[in-house]
N, C-alpha and C positions, 0 to 999 in steps of 0.2 A: 429502588434501593432508600428506603426510610432511612437505613442505621452505618448508611453508607457515609467511609471516613473519609474525615477531613484531609487532605494529612498539607501538611504547614512543606517550605522549603528545604531549610534546618532538619525537616522532619527521615527529608525522602538523602539529603546528602548525606545524613546519616545512616541514615539503612543503605546506600548502593556504598559506602566507603569502612563498608561492618568491616573486619576476617571474613577472608571468601568463606569458607566450613560453615560457617552462623548461616552467615549470608544463603548458601546455595542451601543447606539442608529446613531453611526457614521455605526459603521460596518454594521443598519438592513440597513439604507439606501442605502447604496453602496450594499447592498445583492437584494433590492423590484426593484433596479434599471434595476438588468439584469435576476434576476430570484421571478419562484414564494415564496411566503414566505411558500407556507402551502404546498406546492409539497416535498419529499424525496424521495429519490429514497434505495430499499431494493438491499440489495448484499449476496450473500451466495457465503460464501468461502470454498474449499472441496482441502483437505491439500489429492492433487494424487499420493505425496512418500513421504514421515514422515522420517525424521529420516534420523542419519548416516552421517551431511552432516561435511561437510574435516574442515569448519572455522571456526575462534572464536572469534566473536559477540557474547558479555558479556552477549548477551539482551536472547539469541537465547537458549531453553531448546531444540529443537534438534542438538545442535553442536554433533557429536560423542565423544567431546571428555571432557564434562560436563556429571557429572554423576546427571541427573535426572531419571523421569519416562517416561519419550518418550521413548515407540517398535520402531525401527524400520521395518520400512514397505514397502513393494516391488511396480511398481508403478501396480496404479490399472488400472485394464480393461476398454475398452474404454465403452460397457454393461452397470456396477457398476457407471462410470460419470455422461452418461443418467440418469440414471432409481435416481442417485440423484440429475441432473437437472431438471427434470420432477418433481422430488417431492417438492424442491425451487418454480419451477416456480407456483405452484399449492400454494401454501404459500405464492402469493407475492412477490418471487421476478424477477429483472427486469432483470438483472447483473447474472452470474456466474461467479468467480473466482478460476483459476483451478494454487495452490502454490505446487513444486514441491523442496526437497529440496536441489537442488546443487549447484554448485559453476556462473558450468554458463555449458550452452548447449555443448551436442556434438551427433553429424549427428552421426546415427544409428537408430538399428530398438525404441531406445525409444524411441526418437524424433519422429519416423515416429506415434508413437504409440500417441502423444499427438497432434499431427497435425491433425488426426485420431477424438480425439474429439474435438475437435476446430469446427470441419466441421458436426459435428454430433450436436452440441450446435447449434450454429448458426444458422444450421435447422431451431431449436429447436423455433426461433425469438427470441430468446434472446442474450443480451449483453455478449458476450465472453471478459474476460481480463485473462492475464497470468503472474503469477513471477515466469521464473524458475530461475534467476541464469544473469548473461552476458548473451550476441548473437551478432552473427554475423550481419554484414551486410543483409548477405547473406540470414543468421536465420530467419531475423526476416521478411525479404523478402515473407519467407518460411510460417512464420506464417501470414500472411497479404493476401497472395495468397486462406488461408487456415478457411479467413473469422474471424479471429482474431481482436477482437472491440479497445483494449485496451490494455498496458504491460503493469504490474507494476512494477518499480524497485528502490526502496528506498532511499532516498539520506543520511537517516539517523537522520545527526548529520551537523552541518558545519561542513568546508572541516579541520580545528584544531581539532577540536574535538574527530572527528572521531576520528583518531590515539591515541586516549585514551579508542577507545569500541571496537576495531577493526588493526589486524593488517597481514592476509592473503588477503589482495585483498586493491587495492590500489579504491581512489576515484574520482582517472582522468576515471580512471575505469566502474564506477558508471554513469559517463557523455559523457563515454562513447559509454555508449549500450544508452543511452535515444537518441545519435544523431545518431541510430541507427538504432531506432523506428524510427525516426522523418524524414528518408528517406523510409518511405513505408506510408500508406496511415488507420495504426495503431495511435490510442491515447496514448497520454504520461500521466502516470497514474506516482504520483510519491508524495510522503510525507518523516515521517521522527518521530522519539520518540523523548516523552522531557520524562524528570522523572529520564536521565540514570547517574547522575550528575551537568550537563552542567552547565552552566552560564545565563542569559536570555542574552545573549550577541550575545551564541553561536545559540539563539532561533533562534534573529535577525537573524544571516548569513547564515545561515537554510534554511530558508523564504524569502534573498535575492538573491541568487540563484536560486531558482525556482522560484522567479517573474523574477526573469536578463532574465531568455530565452525565448528566442522568437521562437515558438510563444510559450507563458505561457503552464506549464501543465494542462490538458483537468482535470487532475482528483490531488484532494492533499489530501493521508491520512493523521489524525494526529492522533498517538498513544500516551499512555499514556500508561509508561511503567507497565507493569504486574510482578512482581518478582517470579523469578521462583527460588524455595531449591535449589543448584546447580550450578547453572552458578552466573560467579561473583559478579555481582551486585542481587544476588537472597535477599541480607538481605536490599537495599536501603526502601525507605515508599516508600510505594505511592504520586503523585501528588493531590496534593487537585483540587474542583473543582476550584475553577477562579482562576489559571493556566490553565487550559481545558482552559474554556470558555475564558480569554485574551488571549491564542495563536490564538486558535478558530478565534476569531474577526481581532485580527490581521493579522490573513492568507487572513481575508476573505474583506480584505480592497487591503492587496499588491496584490492580485489576484481574482479580483473583475467577472472576468467570467468565470471561477473553482466550479466545483462541489467538498466543501471541505470537508470532509470524518469525522466522528466521529466514529475511528475506536477501537485497542484494549483497554481495562481499565471503558469502559460501566460496567463493573457487580460492580462496587465500588462505579459509582453515581448512584440518585436520580433520579425519572423520573421528580423533583422540579430541579435539575443541567443540566439533557439532554436538559429542553424546554430552556433553557437559552441559550444553544448552538445554536440551532433550532432556538434565535432568531439573534444570535450574527454572523450567519451566515452556520451551517451547513446544509446542505438540502443531503446526505447520511450517514446510516449507512449498516451494516452485521451484517444481523441476521442469527440466527444458533445458537445451544447452544456453539458449538465454535468458537474458529476463527486459526484455523490452527490447536495447539496443545494447546492454552489457554482458560477460561473459556468465554463463552459470553448472557447475557439474551435470554430468553426460544422465538419463534415468538410468542407466545400466548401475551405474555410480554407487544411484540413490537406493537402487535393489540391494547391492552385497554390502549397504551398511545401513540398514535395516532387519536386512537379515542378520548378521551382526551381529545388533544392538538387542533384536529380538522384537521392534518396533513394527506392526501391523497399520495398513492404509488406512486411513478415516474413511468410510460406508458416507454417499453426500447425504441430508438434511438428517446427520445424529441430532442436531443440537437442533435446527430449526426448521416445520415444514417445507415445502414443498410447495413455491410461493404458482398458485392459478392460470395458467397463461388468457385472456382475454383478447377475441382476432379483434383487428380492425373494425369491420363493422360495427363487432358491436361493444364499445371502447365507448367510454363516459366525456375523455379530456382525449384532446387533438388539440394542431399546433397555434398558438396563437399569434406567431408570427414577433412578438417580444425581442426587445433588443433593454434589457436591466442594464444600469447606469453599476455597471463592476466599479469597487474603487481604482484610479493611476495611481501610487504613493508620490508628491515631488519630491522624496529625496534619491540622490543617483547615493552606487558605487562607485568608488574609482575602477576597483580590483575586475571587475564588470564589463568598466566603457573599458579601461585599457585592453581587455580580449580581443571584446571588439572593433579596437579600430588597428589593432592587430592580422582579424581577420581580413581587415579591410586594405593593408598596403598589398 
């Protein structure tokens, strides 16, 4: 994108704060220039390894250090994932995203198992996405050979506010992982969360970081925080639908060709509110009763909403061609037993420490 606009914070904040009708009109106009406004991709998220995460993300109930109702579970078997994939496809999903509560990928039997999951799902003619934590370039290449369509690695927030939410990993590691993915044929999925106590300026900075990537991410999830009791920010009030609509619209204007994903927080949105998000430029949702560990609207509810709005599900590989799966015996890339030095920042976050200490009492 040689003519990709370079946005400033003041410009994005002014855009975000435009009168609602003007903002919606501008976003909807751009949306129609690059997408079919009546098509929305339906994706399904499968938590292939739940809980027990060593990170201290203030929003996450899967962090082992916080006292939540999430029960740690071992990595799923390939057959289980395939069965859930078939069920999701039958329900209308064109994309499966597999999430593992890992800090980073480690070469070995578990990663080999994930690669086999990717191979199996890609052969079902469904877009396959993974979110596994930080990965090296070689690991990204191995996922690419398996047939991975997209890799999700959210930047979560702006670089400044990131340090108020997470102390166990660095922002630059997020960007490095995305850069490693970009060296393959895998598309990039990266977004963030609003409602964590950040300012509008932080939201603007996050969108500027995403829109400044070359190329821009093919997929950007916009999540509304789902406060979970026991996490450091579990007592925050959910963001309003108007904040979500503004964020979706602003993302659409900064990222015109990107799939903007209306992600976590939909259980708190009415159908009318979701319709406004679609009008503003959202063209993807996650279906199913859970998003990893947080509630999500029922599939049948989404089908009714699609019918009422005249929306149709996007078919797989409409935006990018299907990757080819290379079998293990033909692979050029193999496990190297890498031990990358992903950063561990030295700052502390008091509310995260307080939540952990409360768990230890």
